[in-house]
Steps between C-alpha positions, in 0.01 A plus 500: 500500500220250423761220472634575852138532633411166350810350647421633841146364489634166391734495791218582741298222345783257555518615870127447523494150361827408674365606841163326436694177429715561810182523714396148392857356510565588865326286766506787755329731253240243410419442865442873566360618163254218443465256791517779760255717311245216496581325832487812730155627399348146503646433845368831639154458345453143599572593861231759495247323277235502769511880503322531836569319821182311602389269774775588743488249787398655823394385847188621684515493880134518616489575885133594482347173363177669399289493176616852408873415546453187288319711240795746490740202451294377210498843341870537526546163350268585213718790378740422214795649691521241782404155585440389852692171527504447876324619818738464792365521852739763625717790370812322629419201275437730204823682565687165467325432175595844370869466596507153332364657173182299500287817492576849380267675738285460813157642577413533868126523588494593867272380770176710524507582130127422436388646839676838430350537155143414600524734803583786272867503570779477241632154437867451434703246303877484504697407188855391518704489179862526381549855372846398379334298227313777327281294257385257771444775747271690259294195422461395871407856594257531213330169576452597862358844402260364234366227732453732797351779297240276333402360842479856645279624207267203541459576873451867433231440234327247713478751786348756261242256376393425856439875545251506217713609203465329160798315354562774249495769774739289711733459206498868418552603857789253533661630175389850423776556255542248221858486372582335166855387477659410166842327503678623196787328310522209744133402591604187694764670694741234375866510611632368174307753297659770724866391512578277197448749222769729652726199567489407130656831409768460754572139378541637142761755632695268736525202273620723210756678714634174645516331158692787349738508801558123468578519140753772536656342799547174309702674235714673765567167669605346170684814386315477163392868524173417319458728193753757621785334311311510180396864546825633633608662181159601380371858486201568728556155648331577835177622327484198268555256791249656731224532236560157360526302826219691676267432201564131537401509869183707426395259217549200727307664790218622279425132433537381862314811630214414266478162658504636851300834488283372214409130496590419864350827635162409334516131599530608862206738446674803647314835459527616144342829383716577202607176330854414404589727208509836681741342744764463220492886475656485844693180475732588207665807669496312831692212353748726337554683824571182685730376216704816511520489875608136498760561228638803698553307824562154328842592385609544858455149608804272488331174597149357433443444874570873564224605263263253632559581869485877451184510300323239707604690818329823388175323382322514835585876528368555144174329601448700816565844351311439172151565633383153413455390866509833688369833369788712359331805662559351844880469440740753647547775233867418452431131450205577266730720284767225497247243387468688165854408413370160393261463205270272692363782719339705229418192306295338778305817557419535130430131439251481795332820395470384138434128538317472828327840535432552130600864526621533135834607344445872574511431873841343493684778307700601803634142569566448127713819491692375800565161330615674184735725706636198673550327163705792372713535822574127520578499121762764568646305787511185291685690226740638758568155652559338168726790387713455812523125444598540138760759587650267763499217244674714243780570742549134563507445123775762456711340783452157350305353797217414262529400134217611263472281194491682165 
């Protein structure tokens, strides 16, 4: 019994080392497992390094030409959101600049602006911005609001001072309720800190799935059958193959994941409330889940290009339903339920809660259980897929289509 057990462990170790060598022998696997794992996060992060869009170029059309309208223009320009780069003489001229892309927004100060305010009437400023570009629209609108609100507060306090109130009385009357706002987890409101941590988890999943698919498709193309020929006459062959090969993928990805969610994550100064080591509590079953899923579907691909096209094709959908860019709670119920077929959905929720929010391991128990269930289900499917392949190969051996060396 112990002899057969030792022999089985030795065979699994051979599959482990053999698959690890295969990962470094195949150029496609190297591109996905190593270069892709490094290049994708770096490319995403560099693009969003500024975190917040600042000094968006805008135009101010001042039809009033008064000291108060010029003061409003200066206040808008003083905000960090926008920068007044040009002051066209008409709205038509500003419209041409907007359509050319020279400015991302237009502020129109109408004629009679100062007169209306000093006569006790409400002054109005019109803001034109492209709502189709969400980030620019938000900044242009915020810059206009901040500038006009500061000007309005100044005018209101000045009127109260003229009526005999002290500065403190005027300030209290203007703002009777003091609201303290604390921005948790992402104090700067940075776009990279919001979206990139979730993308890192998806990159791990997609590169591993594509790499496994490419490896298997290569052997199908060359009719080498990978390790199946060596295992065709072994007992418990499917179990040994699945455990041995998946362990190789997990070992490789523990290293590359350490580089990405460890060193690179800290270099980019993303929110980190837990440190790296608790993440490995999640990462190990997550990597096994992906490996088992990749092995279950990888045996179906006959050509490398099929694996690449299929898995790249579903990548945008994986991103949209994962909850990384859009709240999962806002998805249609059926789509939300379908998103939990993939390991990335519970992993992103758990990773963000643990690493960004600092909620602790006890708060991610539900997601951890889901990942464990996925791991067991995909393990079963991988065993089934390998058993079917081995059975098909045995039939070919019996008919003489394939020769197995002694």
